[in-house]
VEXZATOR-521583 format. One line per field, with one value per residue: residue number from 1; residue in three letters; x, y, z of N, C-alpha, C in turn. Coordinates in steps of 0.05 Angstrom, whole numbers. Example, Ala and Ser with C-alpha at 12.3 -4.5 7.8 and 13.67 -1.06 7.14 Angstrom:
2
seq	(1 / 2)
type	(ALA / SER)
n_x	(264 / 257)
n_y	(-114 / -45)
n_z	(156 / 142)
ca_x	(246 / 273)
ca_y	(-90 / -21)
ca_z	(156 / 143)
c_x	(264 / 258)
c_y	(-66 / 1)
c_z	(156 / 157)
END
This chain:
249
seq	(1 / 2 / 3 / 4 / 5 / 6 / 7 / 8 / 9 / 10 / 11 / 12 / 13 / 14 / 15 / 16 / 17 / 18 / 19 / 20 / 21 / 22 / 23 / 24 / 25 / 26 / 27 / 28 / 29 / 30 / 31 / 32 / 33 / 34 / 35 / 36 / 37 / 38 / 39 / 40 / 41 / 42 / 43 / 44 / 45 / 46 / 47 / 48 / 49 / 50 / 51 / 52 / 53 / 54 / 55 / 56 / 57 / 58 / 59 / 60 / 61 / 62 / 63 / 64 / 65 / 66 / 67 / 68 / 69 / 70 / 71 / 72 / 73 / 74 / 75 / 76 / 77 / 78 / 79 / 80 / 81 / 82 / 83 / 84 / 85 / 86 / 87 / 88 / 89 / 90 / 91 / 92 / 93 / 94 / 95 / 96 / 97 / 98 / 99 / 100 / 101 / 102 / 103 / 104 / 105 / 106 / 107 / 108 / 109 / 110 / 111 / 112 / 113 / 114 / 115 / 116 / 117 / 118 / 119 / 120 / 121 / 122 / 123 / 124 / 125 / 126 / 127 / 128 / 129 / 130 / 131 / 132 / 133 / 134 / 135 / 136 / 137 / 138 / 139 / 140 / 141 / 142 / 143 / 144 / 145 / 146 / 147 / 148 / 149 / 150 / 151 / 152 / 153 / 154 / 155 / 156 / 157 / 158 / 159 / 160 / 161 / 162 / 163 / 164 / 165 / 166 / 167 / 168 / 169 / 170 / 171 / 172 / 173 / 174 / 175 / 176 / 177 / 178 / 179 / 180 / 181 / 182 / 183 / 184 / 185 / 186 / 187 / 188 / 189 / 190 / 191 / 192 / 193 / 194 / 195 / 196 / 197 / 198 / 199 / 200 / 201 / 202 / 203 / 204 / 205 / 206 / 207 / 208 / 209 / 210 / 211 / 212 / 213 / 214 / 215 / 216 / 217 / 218 / 219 / 220 / 221 / 222 / 223 / 224 / 225 / 226 / 227 / 228 / 229 / 230 / 231 / 232 / 233 / 234 / 235 / 236 / 237 / 238 / 239 / 240 / 241 / 242 / 243 / 244 / 245 / 246 / 247 / 248 / 249)
type	(MET / LYS / VAL / LEU / VAL / ALA / VAL / LYS / ARG / VAL / VAL / ASP / TYR / ASN / VAL / LYS / VAL / ARG / VAL / LYS / ALA / ASP / ASN / THR / GLY / VAL / GLU / LEU / ALA / ASN / VAL / LYS / MET / SER / MET / ASN / PRO / PHE / CYS / GLU / ILE / GLY / VAL / GLU / GLU / ALA / ILE / ARG / LEU / LYS / GLU / LYS / GLY / ILE / ALA / SER / GLU / ILE / ILE / ALA / VAL / SER / ILE / GLY / PRO / THR / ALA / ALA / GLN / GLU / GLN / LEU / ARG / THR / ALA / LEU / ALA / LEU / GLY / ALA / ASP / ARG / ALA / ILE / LEU / VAL / GLU / THR / ALA / GLU / GLU / LEU / SER / SER / LEU / ALA / VAL / ALA / LYS / LEU / LEU / LYS / ALA / VAL / VAL / ASP / GLN / GLU / GLN / PRO / GLN / LEU / ILE / MET / LEU / GLY / LYS / GLN / ALA / ILE / ASP / SER / ASP / ASN / ASN / GLN / THR / GLY / GLN / MET / LEU / GLY / ALA / LEU / THR / GLY / TYR / ALA / GLN / GLY / THR / PHE / ALA / SER / LYS / VAL / GLU / VAL / ASP / GLY / ASP / LYS / VAL / ASN / VAL / THR / ARG / GLU / ILE / ASP / GLY / GLY / LEU / GLN / THR / VAL / ALA / LEU / LYS / LEU / PRO / ALA / ILE / VAL / THR / THR / ASP / LEU / ARG / LEU / ASN / GLU / PRO / ARG / TYR / ALA / SER / LEU / PRO / ASN / ILE / MET / LYS / ALA / LYS / LYS / LYS / PRO / LEU / ASP / ILE / VAL / THR / PRO / ASP / SER / LEU / GLY / VAL / SER / THR / ALA / SER / THR / VAL / LYS / THR / LEU / LYS / VAL / GLU / ALA / PRO / ALA / ALA / ARG / SER / ALA / GLY / ILE / LYS / VAL / LYS / ASP / VAL / ALA / GLU / LEU / VAL / GLU / LYS / LEU / LYS / ASN / GLU / ALA / LYS / VAL / ILE)
n_x	(353 / 330 / 335 / 338 / 337 / 353 / 331 / 343 / 314 / 345 / 374 / 401 / 468 / 496 / 474 / 478 / 472 / 426 / 412 / 352 / 320 / 301 / 332 / 314 / 323 / 343 / 335 / 286 / 248 / 232 / 280 / 326 / 317 / 346 / 366 / 402 / 471 / 502 / 463 / 448 / 493 / 484 / 437 / 457 / 494 / 460 / 432 / 474 / 485 / 437 / 442 / 483 / 457 / 451 / 418 / 347 / 304 / 294 / 280 / 262 / 263 / 236 / 233 / 194 / 166 / 108 / 131 / 178 / 169 / 188 / 244 / 241 / 219 / 261 / 298 / 270 / 272 / 326 / 332 / 307 / 256 / 207 / 175 / 173 / 142 / 147 / 107 / 113 / 111 / 142 / 203 / 252 / 290 / 353 / 346 / 290 / 283 / 311 / 279 / 232 / 251 / 264 / 213 / 195 / 232 / 219 / 170 / 182 / 226 / 281 / 343 / 389 / 405 / 414 / 445 / 462 / 524 / 519 / 477 / 478 / 455 / 440 / 485 / 497 / 511 / 490 / 444 / 447 / 478 / 446 / 401 / 423 / 432 / 379 / 355 / 390 / 421 / 482 / 531 / 563 / 600 / 616 / 629 / 672 / 675 / 634 / 618 / 579 / 575 / 548 / 513 / 535 / 563 / 617 / 649 / 688 / 717 / 728 / 776 / 810 / 864 / 871 / 846 / 794 / 769 / 708 / 668 / 602 / 545 / 486 / 417 / 441 / 468 / 491 / 529 / 543 / 603 / 639 / 675 / 655 / 626 / 607 / 551 / 500 / 467 / 397 / 362 / 319 / 277 / 273 / 259 / 208 / 184 / 187 / 146 / 103 / 116 / 104 / 89 / 83 / 49 / 56 / 45 / 77 / 43 / 12 / 51 / 60 / 97 / 126 / 148 / 166 / 214 / 272 / 307 / 318 / 321 / 352 / 374 / 398 / 455 / 494 / 562 / 615 / 641 / 703 / 761 / 799 / 864 / 933 / 989 / 1058 / 1124 / 1172 / 1208 / 1229 / 1194 / 1148 / 1163 / 1170 / 1117 / 1090 / 1115 / 1110 / 1057 / 1018 / 1039 / 1055 / 1103)
n_y	(-491 / -465 / -405 / -371 / -308 / -268 / -204 / -143 / -84 / -25 / 32 / 78 / 72 / 120 / 156 / 193 / 164 / 176 / 178 / 168 / 217 / 197 / 153 / 103 / 79 / 81 / 139 / 138 / 166 / 203 / 189 / 166 / 102 / 39 / -19 / -68 / -66 / -115 / -150 / -133 / -151 / -206 / -210 / -194 / -235 / -280 / -265 / -266 / -321 / -337 / -313 / -344 / -389 / -425 / -417 / -421 / -394 / -336 / -317 / -263 / -248 / -213 / -189 / -151 / -84 / -57 / -20 / -44 / -66 / -33 / -44 / -96 / -89 / -64 / -106 / -138 / -105 / -108 / -160 / -205 / -255 / -261 / -240 / -243 / -218 / -221 / -194 / -153 / -110 / -113 / -109 / -152 / -208 / -239 / -295 / -301 / -280 / -319 / -363 / -350 / -346 / -398 / -422 / -400 / -423 / -477 / -477 / -460 / -491 / -481 / -492 / -463 / -417 / -349 / -300 / -235 / -226 / -198 / -148 / -77 / -48 / -75 / -107 / -159 / -210 / -263 / -288 / -321 / -364 / -384 / -399 / -440 / -478 / -488 / -509 / -550 / -549 / -548 / -496 / -438 / -387 / -315 / -308 / -299 / -319 / -357 / -418 / -460 / -529 / -579 / -619 / -593 / -536 / -495 / -455 / -400 / -375 / -317 / -315 / -306 / -321 / -319 / -347 / -395 / -453 / -486 / -544 / -551 / -591 / -587 / -578 / -513 / -459 / -394 / -339 / -273 / -237 / -173 / -174 / -208 / -191 / -135 / -99 / -85 / -29 / -16 / -12 / 36 / 15 / -37 / -24 / -6 / -53 / -84 / -68 / -99 / -150 / -209 / -201 / -228 / -225 / -245 / -266 / -273 / -305 / -333 / -365 / -397 / -385 / -365 / -302 / -283 / -254 / -266 / -228 / -161 / -93 / -47 / 4 / 53 / 86 / 139 / 135 / 157 / 224 / 236 / 264 / 323 / 319 / 336 / 376 / 365 / 393 / 367 / 303 / 295 / 322 / 292 / 242 / 256 / 270 / 222 / 192 / 220 / 241 / 208 / 162 / 113 / 93)
n_z	(-330 / -269 / -237 / -177 / -149 / -94 / -72 / -40 / -11 / 3 / 37 / -10 / -32 / -39 / -6 / 54 / 114 / 166 / 235 / 272 / 313 / 362 / 369 / 353 / 305 / 235 / 195 / 147 / 119 / 62 / 37 / -11 / -38 / -58 / -97 / -60 / -68 / -71 / -82 / -134 / -162 / -158 / -189 / -238 / -249 / -254 / -300 / -338 / -338 / -362 / -412 / -432 / -442 / -403 / -357 / -354 / -334 / -294 / -229 / -190 / -121 / -66 / 2 / 41 / 49 / 12 / -23 / -40 / -88 / -127 / -129 / -146 / -197 / -221 / -223 / -258 / -303 / -314 / -330 / -307 / -306 / -279 / -216 / -145 / -88 / -20 / 21 / 76 / 133 / 176 / 215 / 199 / 223 / 204 / 205 / 201 / 149 / 121 / 130 / 104 / 52 / 44 / 43 / -5 / -39 / -33 / -59 / -112 / -129 / -149 / -184 / -173 / -125 / -114 / -73 / -48 / -14 / 33 / 63 / 56 / 95 / 147 / 148 / 161 / 139 / 140 / 120 / 72 / 90 / 132 / 102 / 73 / 113 / 129 / 83 / 69 / 26 / -15 / -7 / -32 / -10 / -14 / -70 / -124 / -174 / -217 / -244 / -281 / -288 / -318 / -273 / -231 / -196 / -200 / -154 / -143 / -86 / -45 / 3 / 67 / 59 / 3 / -55 / -61 / -90 / -97 / -111 / -121 / -114 / -152 / -128 / -107 / -65 / -74 / -52 / -69 / -83 / -88 / -133 / -170 / -215 / -258 / -251 / -301 / -333 / -335 / -395 / -427 / -461 / -438 / -386 / -394 / -413 / -367 / -336 / -351 / -338 / -298 / -228 / -169 / -107 / -42 / 27 / 92 / 124 / 87 / 66 / 108 / 149 / 208 / 230 / 278 / 320 / 359 / 369 / 388 / 373 / 413 / 414 / 369 / 348 / 321 / 296 / 339 / 332 / 300 / 330 / 311 / 279 / 294 / 270 / 266 / 274 / 263 / 262 / 312 / 347 / 337 / 358 / 411 / 427 / 419 / 457 / 507 / 509 / 481 / 499 / 474 / 460)
ca_x	(359 / 315 / 352 / 323 / 355 / 341 / 336 / 335 / 311 / 362 / 381 / 420 / 496 / 506 / 460 / 490 / 453 / 420 / 398 / 328 / 325 / 296 / 351 / 301 / 330 / 354 / 315 / 280 / 229 / 243 / 307 / 327 / 322 / 356 / 372 / 427 / 492 / 510 / 440 / 452 / 513 / 471 / 419 / 473 / 505 / 438 / 427 / 495 / 480 / 415 / 453 / 500 / 440 / 451 / 393 / 323 / 285 / 304 / 259 / 272 / 245 / 243 / 218 / 193 / 140 / 98 / 150 / 199 / 162 / 206 / 269 / 236 / 215 / 289 / 309 / 256 / 283 / 353 / 331 / 293 / 231 / 184 / 184 / 155 / 145 / 136 / 100 / 111 / 121 / 158 / 232 / 257 / 317 / 364 / 334 / 263 / 285 / 319 / 256 / 214 / 263 / 262 / 186 / 193 / 248 / 204 / 150 / 193 / 245 / 302 / 368 / 410 / 395 / 436 / 440 / 486 / 537 / 509 / 462 / 494 / 442 / 444 / 513 / 499 / 525 / 480 / 420 / 454 / 487 / 422 / 384 / 437 / 426 / 351 / 349 / 408 / 435 / 510 / 533 / 589 / 598 / 636 / 637 / 684 / 672 / 615 / 617 / 561 / 585 / 529 / 498 / 551 / 572 / 644 / 649 / 714 / 711 / 749 / 781 / 833 / 890 / 871 / 822 / 788 / 748 / 693 / 650 / 577 / 524 / 460 / 414 / 461 / 465 / 515 / 527 / 560 / 622 / 642 / 692 / 643 / 619 / 599 / 523 / 494 / 445 / 373 / 355 / 293 / 257 / 270 / 244 / 179 / 175 / 186 / 120 / 84 / 124 / 89 / 100 / 65 / 52 / 47 / 50 / 88 / 22 / 5 / 73 / 61 / 122 / 125 / 170 / 172 / 243 / 282 / 326 / 305 / 339 / 347 / 382 / 415 / 471 / 514 / 588 / 627 / 657 / 732 / 773 / 818 / 891 / 951 / 1012 / 1083 / 1145 / 1193 / 1207 / 1235 / 1169 / 1130 / 1172 / 1165 / 1089 / 1084 / 1127 / 1100 / 1029 / 1004 / 1051 / 1055 / 1131)
ca_y	(-488 / -443 / -390 / -353 / -287 / -251 / -175 / -127 / -56 / -12 / 61 / 81 / 74 / 147 / 173 / 194 / 153 / 192 / 163 / 182 / 233 / 182 / 131 / 77 / 66 / 98 / 155 / 128 / 184 / 220 / 179 / 149 / 73 / 25 / -48 / -73 / -71 / -143 / -164 / -126 / -170 / -232 / -208 / -194 / -262 / -297 / -256 / -276 / -349 / -340 / -306 / -366 / -412 / -444 / -412 / -419 / -375 / -321 / -306 / -245 / -248 / -194 / -190 / -124 / -70 / -54 / -4 / -61 / -73 / -16 / -58 / -120 / -80 / -59 / -132 / -147 / -89 / -117 / -185 / -226 / -262 / -255 / -231 / -249 / -201 / -229 / -168 / -150 / -85 / -119 / -110 / -181 / -217 / -255 / -321 / -298 / -277 / -345 / -381 / -341 / -354 / -428 / -427 / -394 / -443 / -502 / -475 / -456 / -512 / -472 / -507 / -445 / -393 / -329 / -278 / -219 / -237 / -183 / -123 / -54 / -34 / -91 / -116 / -184 / -232 / -288 / -301 / -342 / -387 / -396 / -412 / -465 / -496 / -496 / -526 / -572 / -548 / -539 / -468 / -425 / -358 / -295 / -317 / -281 / -331 / -379 / -434 / -484 / -551 / -601 / -618 / -581 / -508 / -489 / -427 / -390 / -359 / -300 / -320 / -289 / -330 / -317 / -357 / -424 / -462 / -509 / -556 / -555 / -606 / -573 / -549 / -500 / -431 / -378 / -312 / -259 / -216 / -149 / -178 / -228 / -178 / -107 / -99 / -68 / -11 / -24 / 6 / 48 / -5 / -59 / -13 / -6 / -81 / -95 / -62 / -119 / -176 / -216 / -196 / -240 / -216 / -264 / -258 / -294 / -323 / -351 / -385 / -413 / -379 / -345 / -284 / -273 / -253 / -266 / -205 / -135 / -69 / -30 / 32 / 58 / 111 / 146 / 132 / 182 / 239 / 235 / 291 / 331 / 313 / 359 / 374 / 368 / 406 / 349 / 276 / 296 / 329 / 269 / 222 / 267 / 269 / 193 / 182 / 233 / 246 / 184 / 140 / 88 / 85)
ca_z	(-302 / -257 / -218 / -158 / -139 / -73 / -76 / -17 / -13 / 24 / 31 / -31 / -20 / -41 / 14 / 81 / 132 / 190 / 256 / 281 / 338 / 385 / 369 / 349 / 280 / 215 / 182 / 120 / 107 / 41 / 31 / -36 / -33 / -81 / -92 / -47 / -89 / -73 / -96 / -162 / -172 / -161 / -212 / -262 / -254 / -264 / -327 / -354 / -341 / -382 / -438 / -440 / -448 / -379 / -342 / -371 / -321 / -270 / -212 / -169 / -97 / -45 / 27 / 51 / 46 / -16 / -39 / -50 / -116 / -143 / -133 / -163 / -224 / -230 / -229 / -283 / -325 / -319 / -345 / -294 / -320 / -262 / -190 / -122 / -65 / 5 / 32 / 105 / 143 / 200 / 213 / 201 / 228 / 183 / 206 / 191 / 121 / 110 / 132 / 83 / 27 / 42 / 35 / -34 / -52 / -33 / -79 / -139 / -135 / -167 / -183 / -164 / -110 / -111 / -56 / -42 / 11 / 56 / 57 / 65 / 118 / 171 / 146 / 178 / 125 / 152 / 108 / 54 / 106 / 146 / 82 / 66 / 136 / 129 / 59 / 67 / 0 / -14 / -9 / -38 / -2 / -23 / -96 / -144 / -201 / -216 / -269 / -280 / -303 / -315 / -248 / -210 / -201 / -188 / -142 / -132 / -63 / -35 / 32 / 77 / 47 / -26 / -68 / -57 / -109 / -87 / -130 / -107 / -129 / -153 / -124 / -90 / -57 / -78 / -43 / -87 / -73 / -106 / -157 / -188 / -241 / -256 / -261 / -324 / -329 / -350 / -418 / -427 / -471 / -418 / -363 / -402 / -414 / -341 / -324 / -359 / -330 / -274 / -202 / -150 / -79 / -21 / 55 / 108 / 133 / 64 / 63 / 132 / 162 / 231 / 230 / 305 / 324 / 387 / 371 / 389 / 371 / 435 / 409 / 346 / 351 / 300 / 308 / 351 / 313 / 305 / 336 / 290 / 285 / 296 / 254 / 281 / 257 / 254 / 273 / 341 / 360 / 335 / 378 / 438 / 433 / 421 / 482 / 531 / 509 / 474 / 515 / 459 / 456)
c_x	(345 / 333 / 335 / 343 / 340 / 350 / 326 / 334 / 326 / 364 / 404 / 448 / 507 / 494 / 475 / 468 / 450 / 404 / 374 / 335 / 320 / 313 / 338 / 309 / 342 / 331 / 310 / 260 / 243 / 272 / 306 / 334 / 330 / 358 / 399 / 448 / 500 / 487 / 441 / 471 / 501 / 452 / 435 / 485 / 484 / 432 / 449 / 493 / 458 / 426 / 471 / 483 / 439 / 425 / 369 / 304 / 298 / 281 / 271 / 253 / 255 / 225 / 218 / 167 / 132 / 117 / 173 / 194 / 180 / 232 / 264 / 232 / 243 / 301 / 296 / 267 / 310 / 352 / 317 / 266 / 206 / 194 / 163 / 162 / 132 / 131 / 97 / 123 / 138 / 188 / 241 / 286 / 327 / 352 / 306 / 264 / 293 / 296 / 236 / 225 / 262 / 234 / 183 / 209 / 233 / 182 / 160 / 212 / 267 / 327 / 391 / 396 / 419 / 427 / 465 / 497 / 527 / 493 / 478 / 480 / 449 / 472 / 517 / 515 / 517 / 459 / 426 / 462 / 464 / 405 / 396 / 431 / 398 / 343 / 366 / 423 / 465 / 511 / 561 / 587 / 620 / 647 / 648 / 683 / 653 / 614 / 601 / 572 / 568 / 512 / 513 / 557 / 598 / 644 / 677 / 708 / 735 / 752 / 805 / 859 / 891 / 845 / 818 / 765 / 735 / 673 / 625 / 557 / 498 / 438 / 434 / 454 / 491 / 511 / 550 / 577 / 626 / 655 / 679 / 636 / 613 / 571 / 518 / 472 / 420 / 367 / 326 / 272 / 252 / 256 / 215 / 168 / 172 / 160 / 99 / 92 / 109 / 104 / 79 / 70 / 40 / 54 / 63 / 67 / 14 / 26 / 76 / 86 / 117 / 151 / 177 / 202 / 250 / 303 / 311 / 326 / 333 / 353 / 401 / 429 / 490 / 542 / 599 / 644 / 687 / 744 / 794 / 846 / 908 / 976 / 1037 / 1104 / 1165 / 1190 / 1212 / 1210 / 1150 / 1137 / 1166 / 1136 / 1080 / 1093 / 1114 / 1070 / 1013 / 1013 / 1049 / 1083 / 1146)
c_y	(-463 / -430 / -370 / -334 / -270 / -223 / -160 / -97 / -43 / 18 / 61 / 86 / 102 / 165 / 171 / 186 / 170 / 176 / 180 / 195 / 218 / 156 / 103 / 64 / 87 / 113 / 145 / 146 / 202 / 213 / 162 / 121 / 59 / -4 / -50 / -79 / -100 / -159 / -158 / -144 / -197 / -233 / -209 / -221 / -281 / -290 / -267 / -306 / -354 / -334 / -328 / -391 / -432 / -441 / -409 / -398 / -363 / -310 / -288 / -246 / -227 / -196 / -163 / -111 / -68 / -40 / -21 / -71 / -57 / -31 / -83 / -112 / -73 / -85 / -143 / -131 / -98 / -143 / -209 / -231 / -256 / -250 / -240 / -231 / -214 / -203 / -168 / -123 / -89 / -116 / -139 / -187 / -234 / -283 / -321 / -296 / -304 / -364 / -375 / -349 / -383 / -436 / -422 / -415 / -470 / -500 / -474 / -478 / -503 / -490 / -491 / -422 / -374 / -307 / -260 / -229 / -224 / -159 / -99 / -39 / -50 / -101 / -142 / -206 / -259 / -302 / -324 / -367 / -400 / -410 / -439 / -486 / -505 / -514 / -551 / -572 / -540 / -509 / -458 / -395 / -341 / -302 / -295 / -293 / -355 / -392 / -458 / -505 / -576 / -599 / -607 / -551 / -504 / -459 / -421 / -370 / -341 / -305 / -305 / -296 / -328 / -326 / -386 / -430 / -488 / -518 / -563 / -571 / -590 / -590 / -538 / -471 / -418 / -350 / -296 / -238 / -194 / -156 / -199 / -215 / -149 / -105 / -78 / -48 / -20 / -3 / 15 / 29 / -28 / -50 / -12 / -34 / -93 / -89 / -83 / -147 / -183 / -212 / -206 / -230 / -236 / -253 / -280 / -315 / -343 / -372 / -402 / -409 / -359 / -329 / -272 / -276 / -254 / -244 / -179 / -113 / -51 / -1 / 33 / 85 / 114 / 142 / 158 / 197 / 238 / 263 / 297 / 324 / 339 / 354 / 379 / 379 / 387 / 322 / 277 / 303 / 306 / 248 / 230 / 264 / 240 / 181 / 194 / 238 / 221 / 161 / 113 / 78 / 91)
c_z	(-292 / -236 / -202 / -147 / -118 / -77 / -51 / -23 / 10 / 17 / 10 / -20 / -23 / -20 / 41 / 101 / 158 / 210 / 266 / 308 / 363 / 387 / 366 / 322 / 261 / 201 / 153 / 105 / 86 / 35 / 6 / -28 / -59 / -76 / -79 / -68 / -92 / -86 / -126 / -176 / -176 / -184 / -238 / -269 / -264 / -293 / -347 / -359 / -361 / -410 / -449 / -447 / -425 / -362 / -361 / -360 / -297 / -255 / -191 / -145 / -78 / -22 / 39 / 47 / 16 / -34 / -51 / -79 / -135 / -150 / -150 / -192 / -237 / -239 / -255 / -307 / -333 / -335 / -331 / -307 / -305 / -234 / -169 / -100 / -41 / 21 / 62 / 113 / 167 / 194 / 220 / 207 / 205 / 182 / 195 / 160 / 108 / 110 / 109 / 55 / 23 / 33 / 5 / -50 / -55 / -55 / -107 / -147 / -155 / -164 / -171 / -150 / -105 / -93 / -54 / -15 / 36 / 46 / 69 / 88 / 144 / 171 / 161 / 165 / 138 / 136 / 90 / 69 / 120 / 126 / 75 / 88 / 136 / 106 / 57 / 40 / 5 / -18 / -15 / -32 / -13 / -51 / -113 / -172 / -198 / -243 / -266 / -299 / -300 / -290 / -225 / -217 / -185 / -179 / -132 / -111 / -55 / -4 / 41 / 64 / 18 / -37 / -63 / -76 / -98 / -109 / -114 / -125 / -128 / -140 / -103 / -85 / -62 / -69 / -58 / -74 / -95 / -132 / -176 / -215 / -236 / -268 / -283 / -315 / -346 / -371 / -415 / -438 / -451 / -393 / -369 / -403 / -387 / -328 / -330 / -351 / -303 / -249 / -183 / -122 / -61 / 6 / 70 / 117 / 111 / 59 / 88 / 149 / 185 / 230 / 256 / 310 / 353 / 391 / 370 / 389 / 394 / 429 / 385 / 349 / 328 / 313 / 318 / 331 / 320 / 311 / 315 / 299 / 287 / 277 / 272 / 262 / 247 / 269 / 303 / 357 / 360 / 356 / 406 / 445 / 435 / 447 / 507 / 532 / 503 / 490 / 500 / 454 / 484)
END
């Protein structure tokens, strides 16, 4: 079984995000970039499927600038067999990304496509669902457990009321949630081996996909700073302030 895993380059989750002075976006100059944590979970799950003898090949794909090769090499070091970079410097909408992924899916014909449920930068939680609509494949989102059973994959989903298990006929799309697994670290020998693994570079034009977006970012602002709280001496003072100042009781 061939598994395709989408990987996104984002600002590292340990970095404090800063908005540009002109409010056009987030400051990326001299900022540490990493693989989106939810994408890491997807890569790990694909590797575990290969270790079980279920997956025969893992292909990592990313859409972004030339620098995104770094995140693809990380995926290769973790255990992916080869990588594809759809190189573009444009800021893409979720729909444009889904269209590009569909083009890659049409070329590679994987039986299982794995994506992080969302990226920690845009936080949209849209691409997996849009890809499902474009391909017509069954989809299991917010996966906390994935079990392949013949020509089906059983996906346990995290929903508001608890857990839901759905049986999807392959080919299928799965978006990964936090509790699916804990990603491993790449060993030094595997990091060195990853440098020799194939990494193909294509463009949206070569895939025949238009990335024109109907969505435009007008302004990016940091959240308003929270004002400091106050301490009260006793319950009576608390009730008095809630009643007369906050007017909530």
